[in-house]
C-alpha angles and dihedrals in degrees: 000000000000090000087062095047097043098077090054094046092047090052089064131073106280097241092047090050089050091058095044092049092054091047090052091051090051091051092049091050093049093048096044093241098117092105089062088061101040113023116214123309109210116226120261103178114215130178119208132152086011088294128120114233120192086216134353098247117097142173115255121229119269103058095080106026097170101037092248098134105038097125093051094045094051086049089066090069103260115157089218138002128214118201131193150005087220128180131199094253128034115262133183097221124217125335119276138288091056106140123068134178123216098191096175088061100034087240142129132203117203135177097173094145103215093299105185144134096248134265096282091059091049091051091053091050094049091049089059095051114119104177117061108145091158139027120300117217122199118206116210133196144160131267113260093240093054109101116236091245087062096039094107091065091057093048091047092052091053095043094051093049098045098037097092092051104038127089087200135358125221121206107213111206096144110069110121092208100075110070112248096001095120090058086077087072090068108112101250095039089048092051092052095046100042092039091057092047093048090055090050091047092057092046091050091048089059093044096050099032093237136082114230113200117242119212130187122218116213136195127252091225098071117123118239088256091052092048090052091049093048091048090051093053096042091047094049092047090047099228114188097239149339129231114212114220150016124183123300131241088210124096101206110152096016101059094120095049114111089231096049091099093060112112119243143068120316118221135170134057098344089060096057099090099044095042091049092050090054090047091051093049092048090050090053092049102040125078112264088242090071112076124208133218113214118216134158129087101006108156101145143027089259090058091052090051090051089058091050091049089052091056108276120144092194135014135213133200136191115145091044088057089058092054101033103028127217093319086079091072095059092042090056094046093051093046091052090047091055090049091052092050094048122089115277115280094199134248128320110273114241121240 
């Protein structure tokens, strides 16, 4: 059915189509017609971060920033759903237009800028959720007018408020659409920020009687030296996981597209190679006890398997869902199932 709806959605402004698509998913969920859109995704149980996942294919953050569509998104067959990025205070994000499709390349450019209604609104939405068959991740960030030297306070506010409701929390320091945010990935800044959050995580675990895993999401544009430094910090601080990667500021593969000059992060098929290289290098540098989630450029089951081969324990998709529709979820699950059932291909090669 998505193949029928896609030409109409692609005839609209991308951000308007985004909203209409989510409204249609909500309607399908309420009326019980979601299976007509998705088919059935067969279980492929996976345990990571001490959590049980019905399957290893999740939704990346950004599609549902405020946690308003959790029931409907789980209904598509995802093994887990990540919402956000959320900030302490509401913010409008960057001026429109700020979302652009590059259909010839299977790519999207966005400069949304952490537009969201604030952490309190997200908490209210999550509290009303009825359908959570898999883990729910909540992605947290800082407000754009908070200086980097005060960033920890913003992340702490969000962590404390979402902690009772999240199955895992993702620290987003890698969006290219908040000025200066990526500077927090520099080794010393990263140590200060993640160190403070790790202390809070342990305190919150005692307060709530449960330990919620904390993951860090990194950029695909890090140099090898920066990747090594980040891996050193994240390993020493014993974070629970790493998500590799966010969108890229590069334009490799789309240089000739009329929209290539638009500012923002590029996602989709052109990102697959670079994001997978970063994933592979992080896997080679991190302790084996720290799992990775592979995201960036997945538009087929083969792409999901490539992430697994590079060292991912789970994968996420977003842009591929826009171009392929919900059938992508089942394709990825079945490809990963075939890989599991095949003879061992050996360990990930170091870089």
